[in-house]
C-alpha positions as CSV (number, residue, x, y, z in Angstrom):
1,M,0.9,-0.4,0.2
2,Y,0.8,3.4,-1.2
3,V,0.7,7.0,0.0
4,I,-1.9,8.3,-1.8
5,R,-1.8,12.2,-2.7
6,L,-5.2,13.5,-4.2
7,G,-6.1,16.5,-7.0
8,D,-6.8,18.8,-3.8
9,G,-3.6,17.7,-2.0
10,T,-5.0,15.4,0.8
11,L,-3.0,12.1,1.6
12,R,-4.5,8.9,1.7
13,V,-2.3,6.7,4.9
14,P,-2.9,3.3,4.8
15,Q,-3.2,2.1,8.4
16,S,-3.1,-0.9,9.5
17,L,-5.3,-2.2,12.5
18,T,-4.5,-4.8,15.2
19,S,-5.4,-6.5,18.1
20,D,-3.2,-7.0,21.2
21,D,-1.8,-10.0,20.9
22,G,-0.7,-8.9,17.5
23,R,-3.2,-9.9,14.5
24,L,-4.6,-8.8,11.4
25,I,-7.5,-6.6,12.3
26,G,-7.9,-5.1,9.2
27,N,-6.6,-2.5,6.5
28,A,-7.9,0.9,5.9
29,Y,-6.4,4.8,4.4
30,L,-7.1,7.5,6.6
31,E,-6.9,11.1,5.0
32,V,-4.4,14.2,6.2
33,A,-5.0,17.1,5.0
34,P,-2.2,19.5,4.3
35,G,-1.7,21.7,7.6
36,E,-2.7,18.4,9.6
37,P,-0.1,17.1,11.9
38,G,2.2,14.4,9.6
39,Y,1.6,15.6,6.6
40,D,4.8,16.5,6.1
41,R,6.7,13.8,6.5
42,W,4.0,11.9,3.7
43,L,4.0,14.3,1.6
44,A,7.9,13.2,0.8
45,E,6.9,9.5,0.2
46,S,3.4,10.1,-1.6
47,I,2.8,9.5,-5.2
48,T,-0.9,10.3,-7.7
49,E,-3.4,8.5,-8.4
50,E,-2.9,8.1,-11.6
51,E,1.0,6.9,-10.4
52,D,-0.7,4.0,-8.1
53,A,-3.2,3.0,-11.2
54,E,0.2,2.6,-13.9
55,R,1.8,0.7,-10.8
56,R,-0.9,-1.2,-10.5
57,R,-1.3,-1.9,-14.6
58,R,2.5,-2.7,-15.0
59,W,2.3,-5.6,-11.8
60,R,-0.9,-6.9,-13.7
61,E,0.7,-7.7,-16.8
62,G,4.6,-8.8,-15.4
63,D,2.0,-11.0,-13.8
64,E,1.1,-13.1,-17.2
65,D,3.8,-15.3,-17.1
66,L,3.0,-16.5,-12.5
67,E,-0.3,-16.5,-13.6
68,R,0.2,-19.1,-16.6
69,A,2.8,-21.2,-14.7
70,F,-0.1,-21.2,-11.3
71,L,-2.5,-22.6,-14.2
72,A,-1.2,-25.5,-15.6
73,F,0.7,-26.3,-11.7
74,K,-3.3,-26.3,-10.7
75,A,-4.2,-28.3,-13.9
76,E,-1.8,-30.8,-13.0
77,Q,-3.8,-31.1,-9.5
78,D,-7.0,-32.0,-11.1
């Protein structure tokens, strides 16, 4: 998950919620507006929504060989 910078400057910062014993309860995004505490720290590593979409697209395209190998493996198991 990446820090996403929205068009109005708001940042979507990934957050994980865990139980007292460390088990993952869920993942979400916390919105941080310009001027709020922590904003400048997160801004430096943020990417735009368009950059996030491009990363996801490249990841899916680069995954074709892995998907073929998995489907071949799965077919052998049947």
